[in-house]
N, CA, C and O atoms as CSV, one atom per row, in Angstrom:
chain,resi,resn,atom,element,x,y,z
A,1,MET,N,N,102.807,102.164,113.202
A,1,MET,CA,C,103.190,100.829,113.612
A,1,MET,C,C,104.593,100.540,113.083
A,1,MET,O,O,104.971,101.016,112.013
A,2,ASN,N,N,105.339,99.781,113.815
A,2,ASN,CA,C,106.691,99.405,113.453
A,2,ASN,C,C,106.702,98.649,112.113
A,2,ASN,O,O,105.927,97.708,111.939
A,3,PRO,N,N,107.568,99.045,111.163
A,3,PRO,CA,C,107.600,98.375,109.864
A,3,PRO,C,C,107.908,96.873,109.960
A,3,PRO,O,O,107.417,96.093,109.145
A,4,ALA,N,N,108.706,96.467,110.935
A,4,ALA,CA,C,109.018,95.042,111.087
A,4,ALA,C,C,107.770,94.254,111.478
A,4,ALA,O,O,107.575,93.127,111.022
A,5,ILE,N,N,106.938,94.841,112.312
A,5,ILE,CA,C,105.697,94.174,112.710
A,5,ILE,C,C,104.750,94.094,111.526
A,5,ILE,O,O,104.120,93.060,111.301
A,6,LYS,N,N,104.645,95.186,110.760
A,6,LYS,CA,C,103.780,95.172,109.583
A,6,LYS,C,C,104.243,94.116,108.577
A,6,LYS,O,O,103.424,93.399,108.001
A,7,TYR,N,N,105.547,94.026,108.372
A,7,TYR,CA,C,106.084,93.048,107.430
A,7,TYR,C,C,105.816,91.618,107.924
A,7,TYR,O,O,105.425,90.751,107.142
A,8,SER,N,N,106.026,91.383,109.202
A,8,SER,CA,C,105.779,90.049,109.757
A,8,SER,C,C,104.309,89.661,109.635
A,8,SER,O,O,103.983,88.536,109.257
A,9,LEU,N,N,103.433,90.597,109.955
A,9,LEU,CA,C,102.004,90.318,109.816
A,9,LEU,C,C,101.619,90.097,108.358
A,9,LEU,O,O,100.757,89.269,108.061
A,10,GLY,N,N,102.250,90.827,107.456
A,10,GLY,CA,C,102.003,90.626,106.029
A,10,GLY,C,C,102.427,89.245,105.574
A,10,GLY,O,O,101.712,88.592,104.814
A,11,ARG,N,N,103.594,88.791,106.037
A,11,ARG,CA,C,104.078,87.451,105.675
A,11,ARG,C,C,103.147,86.374,106.219
A,11,ARG,O,O,102.813,85.419,105.518
A,12,ILE,N,N,102.730,86.534,107.477
A,12,ILE,CA,C,101.822,85.553,108.083
A,12,ILE,C,C,100.481,85.544,107.352
A,12,ILE,O,O,99.934,84.482,107.056
A,13,GLY,N,N,99.960,86.730,107.064
A,13,GLY,CA,C,98.691,86.819,106.344
A,13,GLY,C,C,98.759,86.198,104.968
A,13,GLY,O,O,97.836,85.501,104.549
A,14,LEU,N,N,99.841,86.446,104.267
A,14,LEU,CA,C,100.010,85.872,102.934
A,14,LEU,C,C,100.095,84.349,103.019
A,14,LEU,O,O,99.534,83.651,102.176
A,15,PHE,N,N,100.785,83.837,104.021
A,15,PHE,CA,C,100.865,82.389,104.210
A,15,PHE,C,C,99.481,81.798,104.450
A,15,PHE,O,O,99.129,80.771,103.868
A,16,VAL,N,N,98.699,82.446,105.303
A,16,VAL,CA,C,97.355,81.943,105.611
A,16,VAL,C,C,96.485,81.962,104.361
A,16,VAL,O,O,95.741,81.015,104.107
A,17,VAL,N,N,96.576,83.036,103.581
A,17,VAL,CA,C,95.772,83.151,102.356
A,17,VAL,C,C,96.118,82.040,101.371
A,17,VAL,O,O,95.244,81.568,100.645
A,18,VAL,N,N,97.360,81.621,101.336
A,18,VAL,CA,C,97.777,80.551,100.432
A,18,VAL,C,C,97.490,79.177,101.042
A,18,VAL,O,O,97.069,78.267,100.328
A,19,ALA,N,N,97.706,79.013,102.336
A,19,ALA,CA,C,97.603,77.696,102.977
A,19,ALA,C,C,96.167,77.203,103.094
A,19,ALA,O,O,95.901,76.020,102.877
A,20,VAL,N,N,95.250,78.082,103.429
A,20,VAL,CA,C,93.871,77.642,103.657
A,20,VAL,C,C,93.274,76.990,102.409
A,20,VAL,O,O,92.725,75.893,102.510
A,21,PRO,N,N,93.361,77.620,101.241
A,21,PRO,CA,C,92.811,76.930,100.057
A,21,PRO,C,C,93.532,75.615,99.747
A,21,PRO,O,O,92.899,74.643,99.333
A,22,LEU,N,N,94.845,75.583,99.945
A,22,LEU,CA,C,95.563,74.337,99.692
A,22,LEU,C,C,95.085,73.226,100.616
A,22,LEU,O,O,94.884,72.092,100.181
A,23,LEU,N,N,94.907,73.550,101.883
A,23,LEU,CA,C,94.452,72.537,102.839
A,23,LEU,C,C,93.021,72.092,102.569
A,23,LEU,O,O,92.684,70.929,102.792
A,24,LEU,N,N,92.184,72.993,102.095
A,24,LEU,CA,C,90.772,72.670,101.885
A,24,LEU,C,C,90.505,71.986,100.548
A,24,LEU,O,O,89.651,71.104,100.467
A,25,PHE,N,N,91.225,72.381,99.498
A,25,PHE,CA,C,90.825,71.949,98.166
A,25,PHE,C,C,91.737,70.920,97.508
A,25,PHE,O,O,91.324,70.290,96.534
A,26,LEU,N,N,92.931,70.727,97.988
A,26,LEU,CA,C,93.769,69.669,97.423
A,26,LEU,C,C,93.287,68.324,97.950
A,26,LEU,O,O,92.690,68.256,99.025
A,27,PRO,N,N,93.539,67.265,97.209
A,27,PRO,CA,C,93.024,65.947,97.640
A,27,PRO,C,C,93.539,65.539,99.020
A,27,PRO,O,O,94.658,65.868,99.413
A,28,GLU,N,N,92.689,64.816,99.735
A,28,GLU,CA,C,93.045,64.389,101.089
A,28,GLU,C,C,94.124,63.325,101.087
A,28,GLU,O,O,94.703,63.028,102.132
A,29,THR,N,N,94.397,62.755,99.943
A,29,THR,CA,C,95.457,61.744,99.885
A,29,THR,C,C,96.828,62.390,100.004
A,29,THR,O,O,97.809,61.721,100.330
A,30,MET,N,N,96.895,63.699,99.739
A,30,MET,CA,C,98.163,64.425,99.866
A,30,MET,C,C,98.403,64.755,101.335
A,30,MET,O,O,97.494,65.203,102.034
A,31,ASN,N,N,99.595,64.538,101.784
A,31,ASN,CA,C,99.975,64.787,103.174
A,31,ASN,C,C,99.807,66.270,103.524
A,31,ASN,O,O,100.174,67.137,102.731
A,32,SER,N,N,99.257,66.563,104.698
A,32,SER,CA,C,99.044,67.952,105.131
A,32,SER,C,C,100.361,68.699,105.271
A,32,SER,O,O,100.429,69.895,104.987
A,33,LEU,N,N,101.411,68.004,105.709
A,33,LEU,CA,C,102.719,68.635,105.839
A,33,LEU,C,C,103.238,69.086,104.475
A,33,LEU,O,O,103.832,70.157,104.354
A,34,LEU,N,N,103.013,68.271,103.457
A,34,LEU,CA,C,103.416,68.636,102.105
A,34,LEU,C,C,102.639,69.863,101.626
A,34,LEU,O,O,103.205,70.750,100.987
A,35,LYS,N,N,101.351,69.912,101.934
A,35,LYS,CA,C,100.536,71.071,101.573
A,35,LYS,C,C,101.068,72.340,102.236
A,35,LYS,O,O,101.135,73.393,101.602
A,36,LEU,N,N,101.445,72.241,103.510
A,36,LEU,CA,C,101.979,73.403,104.221
A,36,LEU,C,C,103.337,73.819,103.665
A,36,LEU,O,O,103.640,75.010,103.598
A,37,MET,N,N,104.154,72.850,103.267
A,37,MET,CA,C,105.450,73.178,102.668
A,37,MET,C,C,105.259,73.891,101.329
A,37,MET,O,O,106.000,74.819,101.006
A,38,ILE,N,N,104.275,73.462,100.562
A,38,ILE,CA,C,103.964,74.146,99.303
A,38,ILE,C,C,103.488,75.560,99.590
A,38,ILE,O,O,103.868,76.498,98.889
A,39,ALA,N,N,102.659,75.721,100.618
A,39,ALA,CA,C,102.159,77.050,100.994
A,39,ALA,C,C,103.301,77.965,101.410
A,39,ALA,O,O,103.298,79.150,101.077
A,40,ILE,N,N,104.277,77.428,102.134
A,40,ILE,CA,C,105.427,78.240,102.541
A,40,ILE,C,C,106.202,78.709,101.316
A,40,ILE,O,O,106.571,79.879,101.218
A,41,ALA,N,N,106.446,77.793,100.382
A,41,ALA,CA,C,107.215,78.149,99.184
A,41,ALA,C,C,106.473,79.174,98.330
A,41,ALA,O,O,107.077,80.136,97.856
A,42,VAL,N,N,105.185,78.979,98.133
A,42,VAL,CA,C,104.408,79.905,97.309
A,42,VAL,C,C,104.296,81.269,97.984
A,42,VAL,O,O,104.458,82.300,97.330
A,43,SER,N,N,104.020,81.282,99.287
A,43,SER,CA,C,103.880,82.568,99.977
A,43,SER,C,C,105.217,83.313,100.041
A,43,SER,O,O,105.238,84.544,100.004
A,44,ALA,N,N,106.323,82.586,100.135
A,44,ALA,CA,C,107.638,83.246,100.128
A,44,ALA,C,C,107.891,83.903,98.774
A,44,ALA,O,O,108.383,85.030,98.708
A,45,GLY,N,N,107.557,83.202,97.700
A,45,GLY,CA,C,107.727,83.776,96.368
A,45,GLY,C,C,106.837,84.993,96.150
A,45,GLY,O,O,107.280,86.002,95.602
A,46,LEU,N,N,105.594,84.897,96.576
A,46,LEU,CA,C,104.675,86.032,96.427
A,46,LEU,C,C,105.105,87.219,97.286
A,46,LEU,O,O,104.984,88.370,96.866
A,47,SER,N,N,105.600,86.942,98.474
A,47,SER,CA,C,105.990,88.041,99.366
A,47,SER,C,C,107.181,88.807,98.800
A,47,SER,O,O,107.340,89.997,99.070
A,48,PHE,N,N,108.019,88.126,98.014
A,48,PHE,CA,C,109.152,88.803,97.399
A,48,PHE,C,C,108.682,89.959,96.526
A,48,PHE,O,O,109.324,91.009,96.477
A,49,PHE,N,N,107.567,89.766,95.842
A,49,PHE,CA,C,107.038,90.808,94.961
A,49,PHE,C,C,106.004,91.695,95.650
A,49,PHE,O,O,106.021,92.913,95.476
A,50,LEU,N,N,105.115,91.101,96.423
A,50,LEU,CA,C,103.993,91.854,96.989
A,50,LEU,C,C,104.370,92.691,98.206
A,50,LEU,O,O,103.735,93.712,98.471
A,51,LEU,N,N,105.388,92.276,98.944
A,51,LEU,CA,C,105.743,92.978,100.179
A,51,LEU,C,C,107.062,93.731,100.049
A,51,LEU,O,O,107.735,93.987,101.047
A,52,ARG,N,N,107.431,94.083,98.825
A,52,ARG,CA,C,108.702,94.764,98.590
A,52,ARG,C,C,108.790,96.093,99.349
A,52,ARG,O,O,109.825,96.399,99.940
A,53,GLY,N,N,107.728,96.868,99.336
A,53,GLY,CA,C,107.732,98.167,100.019
A,53,GLY,C,C,107.950,98.022,101.521
A,53,GLY,O,O,108.738,98.755,102.118
A,54,LEU,N,N,107.246,97.071,102.121
A,54,LEU,CA,C,107.415,96.845,103.559
A,54,LEU,C,C,108.822,96.352,103.870
A,54,LEU,O,O,109.422,96.756,104.866
A,55,ARG,N,N,109.347,95.473,103.013
A,55,ARG,CA,C,110.705,94.961,103.228
A,55,ARG,C,C,111.722,96.092,103.142
A,55,ARG,O,O,112.675,96.130,103.920
A,56,ASP,N,N,111.527,97.009,102.207
A,56,ASP,CA,C,112.422,98.163,102.087
A,56,ASP,C,C,112.346,99.062,103.319
A,56,ASP,O,O,113.362,99.590,103.771
A,57,GLN,N,N,111.137,99.236,103.861
A,57,GLN,CA,C,110.982,100.039,105.074
A,57,GLN,C,C,111.727,99.410,106.249
A,57,GLN,O,O,112.365,100.111,107.035
A,58,VAL,N,N,111.641,98.076,106.365
A,58,VAL,CA,C,112.345,97.375,107.445
A,58,VAL,C,C,113.849,97.539,107.268
A,58,VAL,O,O,114.567,97.778,108.239
A,59,ALA,N,N,114.329,97.412,106.032
A,59,ALA,CA,C,115.764,97.562,105.775
A,59,ALA,C,C,116.229,98.978,106.106
A,59,ALA,O,O,117.297,99.156,106.692
A,60,ASP,N,N,115.441,99.981,105.739
A,60,ASP,CA,C,115.793,101.368,106.060
A,60,ASP,C,C,115.836,101.591,107.565
A,60,ASP,O,O,116.736,102.259,108.076
A,61,GLN,N,N,114.865,101.031,108.270
A,61,GLN,CA,C,114.828,101.176,109.723
A,61,GLN,C,C,116.045,100.512,110.363
A,61,GLN,O,O,116.664,101.081,111.261
A,62,MET,N,N,116.386,99.316,109.904
A,62,MET,CA,C,117.549,98.618,110.463
A,62,MET,C,C,118.840,99.375,110.154
A,62,MET,O,O,119.737,99.439,110.995
A,63,SER,N,N,118.936,99.943,108.966
A,63,SER,CA,C,120.113,100.716,108.591
A,63,SER,C,C,120.246,101.964,109.457
A,63,SER,O,O,121.340,102.289,109.920
A,64,ALA,N,N,119.139,102.659,109.674
A,64,ALA,CA,C,119.154,103.861,110.515
A,64,ALA,C,C,119.552,103.510,111.947
A,64,ALA,O,O,120.317,104.241,112.577
A,65,ASN,N,N,119.035,102.394,112.460
A,65,ASN,CA,C,119.401,101.974,113.816
A,65,ASN,C,C,120.887,101.639,113.909
A,65,ASN,O,O,121.543,101.982,114.893
A,66,ALA,N,N,121.416,100.972,112.888
A,66,ALA,CA,C,122.837,100.621,112.889
A,66,ALA,C,C,123.704,101.879,112.847
A,66,ALA,O,O,124.691,101.974,113.575
A,67,ARG,N,N,123.339,102.855,111.992
A,67,ARG,CA,C,124.091,104.118,111.919
A,67,ARG,C,C,124.050,104.846,113.248
A,67,ARG,O,O,125.067,105.364,113.709
A,68,ARG,N,N,122.875,104.887,113.866
A,68,ARG,CA,C,122.724,105.575,115.145
A,68,ARG,C,C,123.604,104.921,116.207
A,68,ARG,O,O,124.248,105.620,116.990
A,69,LYS,N,N,123.639,103.595,116.243
A,69,LYS,CA,C,124.457,102.894,117.233
A,69,LYS,C,C,125.943,103.137,116.989
A,69,LYS,O,O,126.705,103.297,117.943
A,70,ILE,N,N,126.363,103.167,115.734
A,70,ILE,CA,C,127.771,103.429,115.413
A,70,ILE,C,C,128.160,104.836,115.843
A,70,ILE,O,O,129.218,105.033,116.441
A,71,GLU,N,N,127.312,105.818,115.545
A,71,GLU,CA,C,127.594,107.202,115.933
A,71,GLU,C,C,127.647,107.340,117.453
A,71,GLU,O,O,128.501,108.047,117.989
A,72,GLU,N,N,126.735,106.664,118.138
A,72,GLU,CA,C,126.709,106.715,119.598
A,72,GLU,C,C,127.975,106.083,120.180
A,72,GLU,O,O,128.542,106.592,121.146
A,73,LYS,N,N,128.405,104.985,119.594
A,73,LYS,CA,C,129.622,104.305,120.044
A,73,LYS,C,C,130.856,105.179,119.824
A,73,LYS,O,O,131.729,105.263,120.688
A,74,GLU,N,N,130.920,105.831,118.657
A,74,GLU,CA,C,132.047,106.721,118.377
A,74,GLU,C,C,132.068,107.910,119.323
A,74,GLU,O,O,133.135,108.330,119.772
A,75,ARG,N,N,130.896,108.456,119.628
A,75,ARG,CA,C,130.803,109.587,120.558
A,75,ARG,C,C,131.267,109.169,121.950
A,75,ARG,O,O,131.972,109.925,122.619
A,76,LEU,N,N,130.886,107.987,122.388
A,76,LEU,CA,C,131.287,107.492,123.688
A,76,LEU,C,C,132.793,107.253,123.738
A,76,LEU,O,O,133.447,107.607,124.719
A,77,ARG,N,N,133.345,106.652,122.681
A,77,ARG,CA,C,134.795,106.427,122.638
A,77,ARG,C,C,135.557,107.746,122.677
A,77,ARG,O,O,136.576,107.854,123.359
A,78,ALA,N,N,135.069,108.751,121.950
A,78,ALA,CA,C,135.729,110.053,121.939
A,78,ALA,C,C,135.681,110.681,123.331
A,78,ALA,O,O,136.662,111.268,123.788
A,79,ALA,N,N,134.539,110.554,123.997
A,79,ALA,CA,C,134.425,111.115,125.338
A,79,ALA,C,C,135.328,110.402,126.326
A,79,ALA,O,O,135.928,111.039,127.192
A,80,LEU,N,N,135.429,109.094,126.206
A,80,LEU,CA,C,136.288,108.334,127.114
A,80,LEU,C,C,137.752,108.587,126.847
A,80,LEU,O,O,138.571,108.539,127.765
A,81,ALA,N,N,138.090,108.856,125.597
A,81,ALA,CA,C,139.494,109.139,125.246
A,81,ALA,C,C,139.873,110.575,125.532
A,81,ALA,O,O,141.038,110.949,125.394
A,82,GLY,N,N,138.912,111.380,125.927
A,82,GLY,CA,C,139.182,112.783,126.244
A,82,GLY,C,C,139.439,113.608,125.000
A,82,GLY,O,O,140.208,114.568,125.048
A,83,GLU,N,N,138.820,113.260,123.895
A,83,GLU,CA,C,139.041,113.966,122.647
A,83,GLU,C,C,138.336,115.301,122.586
A,83,GLU,O,O,138.446,116.019,121.593
A,84,ASP,N,N,137.607,115.644,123.648
A,84,ASP,CA,C,137.018,116.980,123.680
A,84,ASP,C,C,138.105,118.018,123.856
A,84,ASP,O,O,137.968,119.152,123.396
A,85,ALA,N,N,139.193,117.633,124.525
A,85,ALA,CA,C,140.362,118.504,124.707
A,85,ALA,C,C,141.310,118.294,123.530
A,85,ALA,O,O,141.212,117.283,122.835
A,86,PRO,N,N,142.237,119.246,123.295
A,86,PRO,CA,C,143.184,119.066,122.190
A,86,PRO,C,C,144.050,117.826,122.386
A,86,PRO,O,O,144.418,117.490,123.512
A,87,LYS,N,N,144.373,117.146,121.284
A,87,LYS,CA,C,145.166,115.929,121.332
A,87,LYS,C,C,146.634,116.266,121.543
A,87,LYS,O,O,147.122,117.283,121.051
A,88,ASP,N,N,147.343,115.400,122.283
A,88,ASP,CA,C,148.803,115.535,122.468
A,88,ASP,C,C,149.482,114.691,121.400
A,88,ASP,O,O,149.216,113.493,121.305
A,89,ASN,N,N,150.333,115.279,120.611
A,89,ASN,CA,C,151.052,114.523,119.573
A,89,ASN,C,C,152.498,114.395,119.895
A,89,ASN,O,O,153.250,113.791,119.130
């Protein structure tokens, strides 16, 4: 499975794991929007530590894609410039 999808699902799952208890067990006098904002902040902090491996995989994948695109662009420019033949100086 794509590392970006795994990371996204991990973030969503972590948010749900934090949000559900907050919504169920905090007093009803507290605004639900405030509870969800707390869940976002807590899940973001936890994901920094718990999902480090997945985040690194996503970064590696993005880096590899960027390198591949740069190499492909350079190859295309060289072909269009006729650099397969000797250069005229």
